[in-house]
C-alpha positions in Angstrom: 30.9 -6.2 114.7 31.6 -9.1 112.2 30.4 -11.6 114.8 27.0 -9.7 115.3 26.2 -9.8 111.7 27.3 -13.4 111.5 24.9 -14.5 114.4 22.0 -13.3 112.4 20.3 -15.8 110.1 19.5 -13.3 107.3 23.1 -12.3 106.4 25.1 -13.9 103.7 28.6 -14.3 105.0 29.9 -15.0 101.4 28.0 -12.2 99.5 29.6 -10.6 96.5 29.9 -6.9 95.6 29.7 -5.5 92.1 33.3 -6.5 91.6 32.7 -10.0 92.8 34.8 -9.6 96.0 33.6 -11.1 99.3 33.8 -10.0 102.8 36.9 -12.6 103.1 38.5 -11.0 100.0 38.3 -7.5 101.7 39.5 -8.8 105.1 42.5 -10.5 103.4 43.4 -7.5 101.4 43.4 -5.2 104.3 45.3 -7.7 106.6 42.5 -8.1 109.2 43.8 -11.4 110.5 41.1 -12.0 113.2 38.3 -11.4 110.8 39.8 -13.8 108.3 40.0 -16.5 111.1 36.4 -15.7 112.2 35.0 -16.1 108.5 37.1 -19.2 107.7 35.7 -20.8 110.8 32.3 -21.2 109.1 31.3 -23.7 106.9 29.4 -21.6 104.3 32.4 -19.5 103.3 34.3 -20.1 100.0 37.9 -19.5 101.1 39.1 -19.6 97.4 36.3 -17.4 95.6 37.5 -15.4 92.7 36.2 -11.9 91.9 35.6 -10.5 88.4 39.3 -10.4 87.6 39.8 -14.0 88.8 41.6 -12.8 92.0 41.3 -14.7 95.3 41.5 -13.6 98.8 45.0 -15.2 98.9 46.1 -13.1 95.9 44.7 -9.9 97.7 46.7 -10.7 100.8 49.8 -11.4 98.8 49.6 -8.2 96.9 49.3 -6.2 100.1 52.1 -8.2 101.9 50.1 -9.5 104.6 52.2 -12.5 105.7 50.1 -13.8 108.4 46.9 -13.9 106.4 48.8 -15.6 103.6 49.9 -18.4 106.0 46.4 -18.7 107.5 45.0 -19.1 103.8 47.8 -21.5 102.6 47.1 -23.7 105.8 43.8 -24.8 104.3 43.6 -27.5 101.8 40.9 -25.8 100.0 43.0 -22.8 98.9 44.9 -23.1 95.8 48.3 -21.7 96.3 49.2 -21.2 92.6 45.9 -20.2 91.0 46.0 -17.4 88.3 43.8 -14.6 87.6 42.5 -13.4 84.2 45.8 -11.9 83.5 47.6 -15.1 84.3 49.1 -13.7 87.4 49.5 -15.8 90.4 49.7 -14.6 94.2 53.4 -15.1 93.8 53.5 -12.7 90.8 51.6 -10.0 92.7 53.8 -10.4 95.9 57.1 -10.2 93.7 55.9 -7.3 91.8 55.0 -5.4 95.0 58.3 -6.2 96.7 57.0 -8.3 99.6 60.0 -10.4 100.2 58.5 -12.3 103.2 55.5 -13.4 101.2 57.7 -14.4 98.3 59.8 -16.7 100.6 56.5 -18.2 102.0 55.6 -19.2 98.5 59.1 -20.2 97.2 59.2 -22.6 100.1 56.3 -24.6 99.0 56.6 -27.4 96.5 53.2 -26.6 94.9 54.0 -23.1 93.6 55.7 -22.7 90.2 58.4 -20.0 90.9 58.7 -19.3 87.3 55.0 -19.1 86.0 54.4 -16.5 83.4 51.3 -14.3 83.0 49.4 -13.6 79.7 52.2 -11.2 78.9 54.9 -13.8 79.5 56.3 -12.0 82.5 57.6 -14.0 85.4 57.7 -13.2 89.0 61.4 -12.4 88.5 60.6 -10.1 85.6 58.1 -8.2 87.5 60.4 -7.9 90.5 63.2 -6.6 88.2 60.9 -4.2 86.5 59.9 -2.8 89.9 63.4 -2.6 91.4 62.9 -5.0 94.1 66.5 -6.1 94.6 65.7 -8.4 97.6 63.0 -10.3 95.7 65.3 -10.7 92.7 68.0 -12.1 94.8 65.7 -14.5 96.4 64.2 -15.7 93.1 67.7 -16.1 91.5 69.0 -18.3 94.5 66.6 -21.0 93.3 67.8 -23.4 90.5 64.5 -23.4 88.8 64.0 -19.8 88.0 65.3 -18.8 84.4 67.2 -15.3 84.8 66.9 -15.1 81.0 63.2 -15.7 80.5 61.6 -13.5 78.0 58.2 -12.1 77.7 56.1 -12.1 74.6 58.0 -9.0 73.5 61.3 -10.7 73.9 62.1 -8.8 77.1 64.1 -10.2 79.7 64.3 -9.4 83.4 67.7 -7.6 82.9 66.1 -5.6 80.1 63.2 -4.3 82.4 65.7 -3.5 85.1 67.8 -1.3 82.9 65.0 0.4 81.2 63.4 1.5 84.5 66.8 2.5 85.7 67.3 0.1 88.5 71.0 0.0 88.7 71.2 -2.2 91.8 69.0 -5.0 90.2 71.1 -4.7 86.9 74.2 -5.3 89.0 72.7 -8.5 90.5 72.0 -9.9 87.1 75.5 -8.9 85.6 77.2 -10.7 88.5 75.8 -14.0 87.0 77.6 -15.9 84.4 74.2 -17.3 83.0 72.6 -13.9 82.1 73.0 -12.6 78.5 73.8 -8.8 79.2 73.2 -8.0 75.3 70.0 -9.8 74.8 67.5 -8.0 72.4 63.8 -8.0 72.3 61.5 -8.4 69.2 62.5 -4.9 68.1 66.1 -5.8 68.3 66.5 -3.5 71.4 69.0 -4.3 74.0 69.2 -3.4 77.8 71.9 -0.8 77.0 69.7 0.8 74.4 66.8 1.2 76.8 69.0 2.6 79.4 70.4 5.2 77.0 67.0 6.1 75.6 66.0 6.7 79.1 69.0 8.5 80.3 70.0 6.2 83.0 73.7 7.1 83.2 74.6 4.7 85.9 73.1 1.7 84.3 74.6 2.7 81.1 78.1 2.7 82.8 77.5 -0.6 84.4 76.6 -2.3 81.2 79.3 -0.7 79.4 82.0 -2.0 81.9 81.2 -5.6 80.5 83.3 -6.6 77.6 80.5 -8.6 76.0 77.9 -5.6 75.6 78.0 -4.2 72.1 77.8 -0.3 72.6 77.0 0.3 68.8 74.4 -2.4 68.4 71.3 -1.2 66.3 67.8 -2.4 66.8 65.3 -3.1 64.0 65.0 0.4 62.9 68.7 0.8 62.5 68.9 3.0 65.6 71.9 2.7 68.0 72.0 3.6 71.8 73.8 6.7 70.7 70.9 7.8 68.5 68.3 7.2 71.1 70.2 8.9 73.7 70.8 12.0 71.2 67.0 12.0 70.3 66.0 11.9 74.0 68.6 14.8 74.9 70.5 12.8 77.4 73.7 14.9 77.0 75.6 12.9 79.7 74.8 9.5 78.1 75.8 10.7 74.7 79.4 11.8 76.1 79.7 8.5 77.8 78.9 6.4 74.6 81.0 8.8 72.4 84.1 8.1 74.7 84.2 4.7 73.4 86.1 3.8 70.3 83.5 1.2 69.3 80.7 3.6 69.0 80.1 5.4 65.6 79.4 9.0 66.2 77.5 9.3 62.8 75.4 6.3 62.3 72.1 6.5 60.1 69.0 4.5 60.7 66.8 3.1 58.2 65.5 6.6 57.5 69.0 7.7 57.1 68.6 9.9 60.2 71.7 10.5 62.3 72.0 11.3 66.0 72.7 14.9 65.1 69.6 15.1 63.0 67.5 13.6 65.7 69.0 16.0 68.3 68.5 19.1 66.1 64.9 18.2 65.3 64.1 17.9 69.1 65.9 20.9 70.0 68.6 19.6 72.2 71.2 22.1 71.8 73.9 20.8 74.2 73.7 17.5 72.5 74.0 19.2 69.0 77.1 21.2 70.2 78.6 18.0 71.2 78.4 16.5 67.8 79.4 19.8 66.0 82.5 20.0 68.1 83.8 16.7 66.4 85.4 16.6 63.2 83.8 13.3 62.2 80.1 14.3 62.1 78.6 15.8 58.9 76.3 18.8 60.1 74.5 18.9 56.7 73.6 15.2 56.2 70.2 14.5 54.7 67.9 11.8 55.5 65.9 9.7 52.9 63.6 12.5 52.5 66.3 15.0 51.9 65.9 16.7 55.1 68.9 18.0 56.9 69.2 18.9 60.7 68.7 22.7 59.7 65.6 21.9 57.9 64.2 19.9 60.9 65.3 22.5 63.5 63.6 25.2 61.2 60.4 23.4 60.7 60.2 22.5 64.4 60.8 26.0 65.6 64.0 25.7 67.4 65.4 29.1 67.0 68.7 28.9 69.0 69.4 25.6 67.0 68.8 27.3 63.8 71.2 29.9 64.9 74.0 27.5 65.8 73.5 25.8 62.3 73.6 28.9 60.3 76.8 30.1 61.9 78.6 27.3 60.6 80.4 27.4 57.1 79.5 23.9 56.2 75.7 24.1 56.3 73.6 24.7 53.2 71.0 27.3 54.4 69.0 26.7 51.2 68.9 23.1 50.8 66.0 21.4 49.4 64.4 18.1 50.4 62.8 15.5 48.0 59.6 17.7 47.9 61.6 20.8 46.9 60.9 22.4 50.4 63.9 24.4 52.0 64.3 25.4 55.6 62.7 28.6 54.9 59.6 27.0 53.5 59.3 24.6 56.4 59.5 27.3 58.8 57.0 29.5 56.9 54.5 26.7 56.6 54.8 25.7 60.5 54.5 29.5 61.4 57.9 30.2 63.0 58.3 33.8 62.3 61.6 34.3 64.2 63.3 31.5 62.2 61.8 33.0 59.0 63.3 36.5 59.8 66.8 34.9 60.7 66.7 32.9 57.5 65.7 35.9 55.3 68.6 37.9 56.7 71.0 35.6 55.1 71.7 36.8 51.7 72.0 33.4 49.9 68.5 32.3 50.9 65.9 32.4 48.1 62.7 33.8 49.7 60.5 32.8 46.6 61.8 29.3 45.8 58.8 27.1 45.0 58.6 23.5 46.0 57.7 20.5 43.7 54.0 21.5 44.4 54.7 25.0 43.2 54.3 26.5 46.5 56.5 29.3 47.7 57.2 30.2 51.4 54.7 32.9 50.9 52.1 30.4 49.8 52.9 28.1 52.7 52.6 30.9 55.0 49.4 32.1 53.7 48.0 28.6 53.7 48.8 28.2 57.5 47.5 31.7 58.4 50.5 33.2 59.8 50.1 37.0 59.3 53.5 37.8 60.6 55.3 35.7 58.2 53.2 37.0 55.4 54.2 40.5 56.2 57.8 39.7 56.4 57.8 38.3 53.0 55.6 40.8 51.5 58.2 43.3 52.4 60.8 42.0 50.0 60.8 43.0 46.3 61.9 39.5 45.3 58.8 37.8 46.6 56.0 37.4 44.1 52.6 37.8 45.7 50.9 36.2 42.7 53.0 33.0 42.5 50.6 30.1 42.0 51.1 26.4 42.8 50.6 23.4 40.4 46.9 23.7 40.8 46.8 27.4 40.2 46.2 28.7 43.7 47.9 31.9 44.9 48.7 33.1 48.3 45.5 35.2 48.1 43.4 32.2 47.2 44.7 30.4 50.3 44.0 33.4 52.6 40.6 34.0 51.3 39.6 30.3 51.5 40.8 30.1 55.1 39.1 33.5 56.2 42.2 35.4 57.1 40.9 38.8 56.7 44.1 40.6 57.8 46.3 38.7 55.4 43.9 39.3 52.5 44.1 43.0 53.1 47.8 42.9 53.5 48.1 41.0 50.1 45.8 43.5 48.4 47.5 46.4 49.9 50.7 45.5 47.8 48.8 46.6 44.7 50.4 43.9 42.5 48.4 41.0 43.9 45.7 39.9 41.4 42.3 39.7 43.4 40.6 37.9 40.5 43.2 35.2 39.8 41.7 31.7 39.1 43.1 28.4 39.6 42.9 25.3 37.3 39.4 24.9 38.1 38.5 28.5 37.4 37.9 29.2 41.0 39.0 32.8 42.4 39.7 33.8 45.9 36.1 35.3 46.0 34.8 31.8 45.2 36.7 30.3 48.0 35.7 32.8 50.6 32.0 32.4 49.5 32.2 28.7 49.6 33.8 28.7 53.0 31.2 31.1 54.4 33.9 34.0 55.1 31.6 37.1 54.8 34.2 39.5 56.1 36.6 38.4 53.3 33.9 38.4 50.8 33.1 42.1 51.7 37.0 43.0 51.4 37.2 41.5 48.0 
């Protein structure tokens, strides 16, 4: 079929599609060796044309692993074997990233191909092979003396780091057998291969790295976060256990925000991880971060009921602690709409249900502002909750409910009998004013 078209005088054999690809590009990418030969026999074909991305027929053939087509193209003097596209990636780079060992060998046997070229992100063919888990390509590349096993990209990430981050244990093992590979190298953010593996939950890789004596299991990154902290935040229970088995690992470190592994696990709702820490005697279950927020506060504000229950059952956790803004776990839960947690906290006799924060807002005020009727109902059932409490701007729960158009909540507050429907804030604005301003006709009618 191709020959029929080529015999005509009105067919351009080197035409471009909208992506800038020629018939030769497609034939090379699909591995049609005979078509490639037919096209290359002509004198009006550019064998090294590049498309809009700067990719040549050789690049496409290498990516797809078509060894015979690669050999045909490399046999020509007018094909550049080491040209790069707009991303700085060469044909070797694509072959390595795709795991085509045969094609990689072909390129590495040539003297005119740079085996350690880097793309615009600074990644080398070795780095890309490691990231994709192509052990064979990694071994082939490392057998050469001119490939740097510790090369780093623009973010400071080495081939080993990529292999660890993506959980390629066998590739990690290949690198760690070498004496010239730094197993504890860190990227620009101060993150090591162990930290990435711990964060992603790659238990096997974590174990392999820890077997080495020159890997610091407690090294923190630029944010002061250790592998243990990352594992706890991500909920990787087994990795947390593996790390805590080592004496060199601090079970209660804090990052730059003074947040601990326990706090992160509680905030993320990882119950099993939290239990691991609570069973230890060297972890403070009530530690606070730089904002004054404890594990209980984060669990309550995030809606993790079981986590809140676990923490409330302990005798060493303050149920009514205030953060730097004066907000308590009850306030955080009420403002976030977590009715079950609010109920649980209210059942505790030593939780103040009407404690205002530094802005003067009580849990009822926060619940009214967020529009959670169930929580407002729970709070209004208590005699120790003031329905007329006002914040520093003079706004009451009724003012917030009216301004947000929560008709049921407005009725609930008015049904108490002691909520002032005509209270005004510091600007003299009443609940009715806010309802009219916001266009809530139903609330206007109720008021």
